C-alpha positions as CSV (number, residue, x, y, z in Angstrom):
1,X,-5.0,0.5,17.9
2,X,-4.6,3.4,15.5
3,X,-3.2,5.5,18.4
4,X,-0.7,2.8,19.2
5,X,0.4,2.4,15.6
6,X,1.8,5.9,15.6
7,X,4.6,4.8,18.0
8,X,6.0,2.5,15.3
9,X,6.1,5.2,12.6
10,X,9.5,6.9,12.2
11,X,9.6,10.3,13.9
12,X,11.1,11.8,10.7
13,X,7.7,11.3,9.0
14,X,5.2,14.2,9.4
15,X,1.7,13.2,10.4
16,X,-1.4,14.9,8.9
17,X,-4.7,14.0,10.5
18,X,-8.2,14.8,9.1
19,X,-11.2,14.0,11.3
20,X,-14.9,14.9,11.4
21,X,-14.6,15.2,15.2
22,X,-11.4,15.3,17.3
23,X,-11.1,11.8,18.7
24,X,-7.5,10.7,18.3
25,X,-5.8,13.5,20.3
26,X,-2.4,12.5,18.9
27,X,-0.8,15.9,19.6
28,X,-1.3,15.3,23.3
29,X,-0.2,11.6,23.2
30,X,2.9,12.4,21.1
31,X,3.9,16.0,21.8
32,X,7.3,15.7,20.2
33,X,6.0,14.6,16.8
34,X,5.3,16.9,13.8
35,X,1.5,16.5,13.8
36,X,-1.1,18.7,12.2
37,X,-4.8,17.9,13.0
38,X,-7.7,19.4,11.2
39,X,-11.5,19.0,11.1
40,X,-14.2,20.5,9.0
41,X,-16.4,23.3,10.2
42,X,-19.4,25.1,9.0
43,X,-17.2,27.4,6.8
44,X,-14.3,25.1,6.0
45,X,-15.0,21.8,4.4
46,X,-13.0,18.6,4.8
47,X,-11.9,18.8,1.2
48,X,-10.4,22.2,1.9
49,X,-8.6,20.7,4.9
50,X,-7.2,18.0,2.7
51,X,-6.1,20.5,0.1
52,X,-4.2,22.5,2.7
53,X,-2.5,19.3,4.1
54,X,-1.2,18.4,0.6
55,X,0.9,21.6,0.7
56,X,2.4,21.0,4.2
57,X,5.0,18.3,3.4
58,X,3.2,15.5,5.1
59,X,4.4,11.9,5.0
60,X,1.5,10.1,6.6
61,X,-2.1,10.9,6.2
62,X,-4.6,9.6,8.9
63,X,-8.3,9.7,8.4
64,X,-10.0,9.3,11.8
65,X,-13.0,7.2,10.6
66,X,-14.4,6.6,7.1
67,X,-18.1,6.6,8.1
68,X,-19.6,8.8,5.4
69,X,-19.3,9.0,1.6
70,X,-17.2,12.3,1.4
71,X,-14.7,10.9,4.0
72,X,-14.2,7.9,1.7
73,X,-13.4,10.2,-1.1
74,X,-10.8,12.1,1.1
75,X,-9.2,8.8,2.0
76,X,-8.8,7.7,-1.7
77,X,-7.3,11.1,-2.6
78,X,-4.8,11.1,0.3
79,X,-3.7,7.6,-0.4
80,X,-3.1,8.3,-4.1
81,X,-1.2,11.6,-4.1
82,X,-0.9,13.2,-0.7
83,X,1.4,11.0,1.3
84,X,3.6,7.9,1.5
85,X,0.8,5.9,3.0
86,X,-2.6,6.5,4.6
87,X,-4.2,5.0,7.7
88,X,-7.9,4.9,8.3
89,X,-10.6,3.0,10.3
90,X,-13.7,1.3,9.0
91,X,-16.4,-1.0,10.3
92,X,-16.6,-3.5,7.5
93,X,-16.9,-7.2,8.7
94,X,-15.0,-8.8,5.8
95,X,-12.5,-7.6,3.3
96,X,-14.9,-7.9,0.3
97,X,-17.4,-5.9,2.3
98,X,-14.7,-3.2,2.8
99,X,-14.1,-2.9,-0.9
100,X,-17.8,-2.9,-1.7
101,X,-18.5,-0.2,0.9
102,X,-15.8,2.1,-0.3
103,X,-16.8,1.5,-3.9
104,X,-20.4,2.4,-3.2
105,X,-19.3,5.5,-1.2
106,X,-17.3,6.7,-4.2
107,X,-20.3,6.2,-6.5
108,X,-22.7,8.0,-4.1
109,X,-20.2,10.9,-3.7
110,X,-20.2,11.4,-7.5
111,X,-16.5,10.8,-7.9
112,X,-17.1,7.9,-10.3
113,X,-20.1,6.8,-12.3
114,X,-18.8,3.3,-13.3
115,X,-18.7,0.6,-10.6
116,X,-15.7,-1.2,-12.1
117,X,-13.6,2.0,-12.3
118,X,-14.5,2.9,-8.8
119,X,-13.6,-0.5,-7.5
120,X,-10.2,-0.4,-9.4
121,X,-9.3,2.9,-7.6
122,X,-10.3,1.4,-4.2
123,X,-8.2,-1.8,-4.7
124,X,-5.2,0.2,-5.7
125,X,-5.0,2.0,-2.4
126,X,-5.8,-0.9,-0.1
127,X,-2.6,-2.8,0.9
128,X,-3.4,-4.4,4.3
129,X,-6.5,-4.7,6.4
130,X,-6.1,-5.2,10.1
131,X,-9.4,-6.6,11.4
132,X,-10.2,-6.2,15.1
133,X,-12.9,-8.2,16.9
134,X,-14.6,-7.8,20.2
135,X,-16.1,-11.1,21.4
136,X,-19.0,-11.7,23.8
137,X,-16.7,-11.7,26.8
138,X,-15.4,-8.2,25.9
139,X,-12.0,-9.2,24.7
140,X,-10.5,-7.3,21.8
141,X,-8.0,-8.9,19.6
142,X,-6.7,-8.9,16.0
143,X,-8.6,-11.6,14.1
144,X,-6.7,-11.4,10.9
145,X,-4.3,-9.3,8.8
146,X,-5.4,-9.4,5.1
147,X,-3.4,-8.4,2.1
148,X,-5.0,-7.0,-1.0
149,X,-3.4,-7.9,-4.3
150,X,-4.7,-6.1,-7.4
151,X,-4.9,-8.4,-10.5
152,X,-3.0,-7.0,-13.4
153,X,-4.8,-7.2,-16.8
154,X,-2.8,-9.3,-19.3
155,X,-3.1,-9.2,-23.0
156,X,-4.2,-12.8,-23.8
157,X,-5.4,-12.1,-27.3
158,X,-3.8,-14.1,-30.2
159,X,-3.4,-13.6,-33.9
160,X,-3.3,-17.3,-34.7
161,X,-6.2,-16.8,-37.2
162,X,-3.7,-15.5,-39.7
163,X,-2.0,-19.0,-39.8
164,X,-5.3,-20.8,-40.5
165,X,-6.0,-21.5,-44.1
166,X,-9.7,-22.5,-43.8
167,X,-12.6,-20.3,-43.0
168,X,-13.7,-22.6,-40.2
169,X,-10.3,-22.4,-38.5
170,X,-10.3,-18.6,-38.7
171,X,-13.7,-18.5,-37.1
172,X,-12.6,-20.8,-34.3
173,X,-9.7,-18.5,-33.5
174,X,-11.9,-15.5,-33.7
175,X,-14.3,-17.1,-31.3
176,X,-11.5,-17.8,-28.9
177,X,-10.5,-14.1,-28.8
178,X,-14.2,-13.1,-28.5
179,X,-14.6,-15.4,-25.5
180,X,-11.6,-13.8,-23.8
181,X,-13.0,-10.4,-24.5
182,X,-16.4,-11.1,-23.0
183,X,-15.0,-12.9,-20.0
184,X,-12.8,-9.8,-19.2
185,X,-15.7,-7.5,-19.7
186,X,-18.3,-9.4,-17.6
187,X,-16.3,-11.5,-15.1
188,X,-13.0,-9.8,-14.7
189,X,-11.4,-10.3,-11.4
190,X,-10.0,-7.0,-10.1
191,X,-8.3,-8.2,-6.9
192,X,-7.3,-11.1,-4.8
193,X,-7.0,-11.2,-1.0
194,X,-5.3,-13.5,1.4
195,X,-4.8,-13.6,5.1
196,X,-1.2,-13.1,6.2
197,X,-1.9,-13.7,9.9
198,X,-4.8,-15.3,11.7
199,X,-5.9,-15.8,15.3
200,X,-6.5,-19.5,15.8
201,X,-7.1,-21.2,19.1
202,X,-5.6,-18.5,21.2
203,X,-2.5,-18.2,19.0
204,X,-1.4,-16.0,16.1
205,X,-0.5,-18.1,13.0
206,X,1.2,-17.0,9.8
207,X,-0.8,-18.4,7.0
208,X,0.5,-16.9,3.7
209,X,3.6,-14.9,2.7
210,X,3.5,-11.2,1.8
211,X,3.5,-10.5,-1.9
212,X,6.8,-9.6,-3.6
213,X,5.6,-6.1,-4.5
214,X,4.7,-5.2,-0.9
215,X,7.9,-6.7,0.4
216,X,9.9,-4.5,-1.9
217,X,7.9,-1.4,-1.0
218,X,8.2,-2.2,2.7
219,X,12.0,-2.6,2.5
220,X,12.4,0.7,0.6
221,X,10.8,2.5,3.5
222,X,12.8,1.0,6.3
223,X,16.1,1.9,7.9
224,X,19.0,-0.5,7.8
225,X,18.3,-2.1,11.2
226,X,14.6,-2.7,10.4
227,X,15.5,-4.1,6.9
228,X,17.8,-6.6,8.5
229,X,15.2,-7.7,11.0
230,X,12.5,-7.9,8.3
231,X,14.7,-10.0,6.1
232,X,15.4,-12.4,9.0
233,X,11.6,-12.6,9.7
234,X,10.9,-13.5,6.0
235,X,13.7,-16.1,5.9
236,X,12.7,-17.7,9.2
237,X,8.9,-17.9,8.6
238,X,8.5,-18.3,4.8
239,X,12.0,-19.1,3.5
240,X,12.1,-15.9,1.4
241,X,15.6,-14.8,0.8
242,X,16.4,-11.1,0.8
243,X,17.0,-9.5,-2.6
244,X,20.6,-8.7,-3.6
245,X,21.5,-5.1,-3.0
246,X,23.3,-3.4,-5.9
247,X,25.3,-1.1,-3.5
248,X,26.6,-4.2,-1.7
249,X,27.7,-5.8,-4.9
250,X,29.5,-2.6,-5.9
251,X,31.3,-2.4,-2.6
252,X,32.4,-6.0,-2.8
253,X,33.7,-5.4,-6.4
254,X,35.6,-2.3,-5.4
255,X,37.2,-4.0,-2.4
256,X,38.3,-7.0,-4.4
257,X,39.9,-5.1,-7.3
258,X,43.7,-5.1,-7.6
259,X,45.3,-2.0,-6.3
260,X,46.5,-1.1,-9.8
261,X,43.0,-1.2,-11.2
262,X,41.4,1.1,-8.5
263,X,40.4,4.3,-10.3
264,X,42.4,7.3,-9.3
265,X,40.9,10.4,-7.9
266,X,40.7,13.3,-10.3
267,X,41.4,16.9,-9.5
268,X,44.3,19.0,-8.3
269,X,46.4,17.9,-5.5
270,X,46.1,19.9,-2.2
271,X,48.8,22.5,-1.7
272,X,51.3,22.0,1.0
273,X,51.3,24.7,3.6
274,X,54.8,25.4,5.0
275,X,55.1,26.6,8.5
């Protein structure tokens, strides 16, 4: 499926592939695309390959398979700073298992020492998880498409103890803040996940809408024709109206202005050339 997804990426985006063994062969499948494929050797590490790719003006980074701890570290790096987005494959069975496996790989690789910090970094780079299944009959299909939504930490502390006049009231307000603090420290929820699409009884069913943040990011990286089709898809399936475009508003305002109010062009008038 990863090979087929390349066809839907704009040709103006340069592809940078890092693999432990050449398996994708994208340069043969798409000979007209700007593709640079690299793999580690005995003298050149995968980290060196990734550092070189960061300097080659790549738009999309593809990690062939995240099967080892160092490869997981490369994926996190490329998703954070090296490209517009990153594609990779993994063999996790559920989405929580995917987050846990990547978090543990980051810890074993020595990139982070705290579990919560490592999990925060993993959640920030995971947007969508396309899970494929091969059943007993040998059929392969997409079981679900899951969206990861990081939970933003909110400041829920209050200063109501200043309004209390009794010591008991102040202690109650202090205990409320202490309860919030310990709940954030021990049971803080770092992310939420929900299925956007599911395979049910032989049909694909849209279950939950895409989050507002990802809709905005997706629209910003589409051309005009794809934006129009994407907006129609959102309106038809979830009733989500497209956001107002500032440029459209400015064009409408300029076209409806009276002729006398249209700003004049500044600068010298062009000289007339006489024959």
